[in-house]
N, C-alpha and C positions, 0 to 999 in steps of 0.2 A: 189588419192585423187580427187574425184571431189571439185570445190569449188561453184559449182554451189548452188544455194538458193533457194528452192522450193516456188513456189507463197502461196502454205498451210503455210509457217512458217513465212511470213510478213503480213500475214493477220491477221484484227483485231478480228478472231476467235481464234488466237493463245495467244491472251491476255484473261484470265480469269476472271469474277468477283470473288471478297472474298466468300469463301463459309463460312458455320458456322465451318467446321475444323481447316479453317485458323486462324478464331476469337479464337477459343480454343487453339488453339497451342502459340499463341500469349498471352493471356493472362496468360496462365500456365507458359509461361515465364516469365512475370512479377511478378508473385506472388511468383516465385522461386528467382528471383532476390530479392523483396522485405524480405521474410524469409531468405534470406541470410543474408542479411542487419540487420535485425533485431535479428539472431543469434550473430551477429557478433557486435553487440553495446555494450554487457556488457565486452567483452574482451576490447576493444577499450578504453571504458568509466573509465576501471580498472585503464591505463595506467597514466592517471591524476591525480597531487601531489594531497594528501589530505590536508584540509585546515591548519593543523600543518605546513606541509610543506611550504606554500603560507606564513606565517605567519613569518616565519623565513627567507623569501626573506631579510626583514632588520629587523633590532634588533638598539632601541635607550637605549643609555646607559646615566646614569646619572653622571656628574664627576667632579661635583661640590662640592666634598669632597676631591676629590685627590689633595693631597699637593705636592710639587715640589719635586722629587726624588720618589715619590710614584706611582707602578704599579699596575694596575686591570686586568684580565684575566679574558674575556666572551668567548662564544660562539657562531660562526656567521655560518649556513652551516654546521655545523660539524666539524668548524675549529678553533683551538685555536687564538682566536684575543689579542693582548698584546697592551695596553692603557697606556702611560706612559706619567707623566708628569715630563719631563726631567729639570733635575740641570743648572742652568746656564754654569757652568763648560761642562759638559756632551755635550753641544750645543758648547759653545767654540773647543771645542774640536774634535767636528764633523766637524765644518765650517774651522778648517785649515788644514784639510787632501786633497794636492792638487788630483786632480782627476786621473793623470796619475799613482798615485800609486795604484787605486783600481783596482781590479781584474775583476769587472764587473763594466761598465762607467755608465751602464744604469740605470735611477731610479726605475723601474718597481712599477712605481704607477700607478694604475688603473686610478684615477682624473686628470691623465695629459697624454700628446702623447705618443705614445710607444717609440719614441728614446729620449726622454726627459733626460739629462745629470743627474748622480746622487749625484746632491748638496745636502750638509744638506737642504737647502731650499727646495728642489724639494722631499726630502723623510719625509720632517716634514709634518704639517699642514697650512704651507706657511709664508708669510713675516708679523712680528708681532704675530706669534703664534708657533715660533717653538720649543717652550719648547711640544709643542702635539707632542706625535707620536704615529701611529695607525699603526698596522704591522700584517699579517698573521705569528703566530711565528710557522713556520713549515720552517726545513732546504732544502733548494735545490739541496741536495744531492741525498740522499736517503728519504728524507720526517721524518725524526726523529723531535721531539720536543727539540729544544736548551733550555740550562736552561740562565736565566736570569742574569743579570747584573754579569757577568763571564768573565772570558778570560781575555787578556791581553789589551784590548781597553775597559773593562770595559760594555760593550754591552752584547753578546750572547755568549755562548761556545756551539757546539754540541759534547757532549763526546763519541758517537758514533764512529766518525771517524775523530775528532777534528776542524772541522771547526768554523772559531771563526771570529764574527762580530762584527763592531763597534757601537757606541751607536746609529747609525741611520740604523742599522740593512744591513750595508753593509758588504759581505764579504770580510776580509782581507788575511786569511790564511786558508788553509785545500782543501780538493776533491770539495765542493760545488763550482758549476761553476757558479751562480749568486746570486746578492742579494734577501733577504727575503722577498716578495710580501707585496704590500701596497691594501688593499680591497679598493673600492670607499666606502668613506664617506665624512660625512660634518658635521664641528664643529658647532652648533645653538647657539643662542645669550642666550638662559637659562642654557648655561652651562654642554650641555649635547652633544652627539654624536651620530649621528646617522650613522650606517652601513648598507650599500647594497643599 
């Protein structure tokens, strides 16, 4: 192979001025890109959540009439949410449980750090509001809906496979590996709870 570069290839004549053909080629390519984007936009746009989904991102629930020992069920993002005004006995029973007796020692509370301990206070609305309890009522074994105020500990019982939860939603017996989850929520001064 001859590595010699001819003089003709390095002269300015080797570089030509853009022609009308070059312009048409570039313009056609750009029109194709714009057209493809315009064609794809309806498909991309349809994947955005609609207004009803965005509205369900958070829900505010009036709990002013919820007496001690009463439960209110609501839906949030398609999941059943339990809001319970626990009795003093339920709170006391949950506080007495040593952490080393728990199958899952983690709080699973979206409002706290991921490694927070599963104390009753960390599972409830917090100090001074321990009677308020907000939980996603879904069994962590296979996603069943446990029955409330049931089971050995007066909390929740999943009849599908026998998981038993206490009044703080912590797994005590059965195949469920984790405590039931607590959604992000906050109690507002006007006796409402905002979930999400």
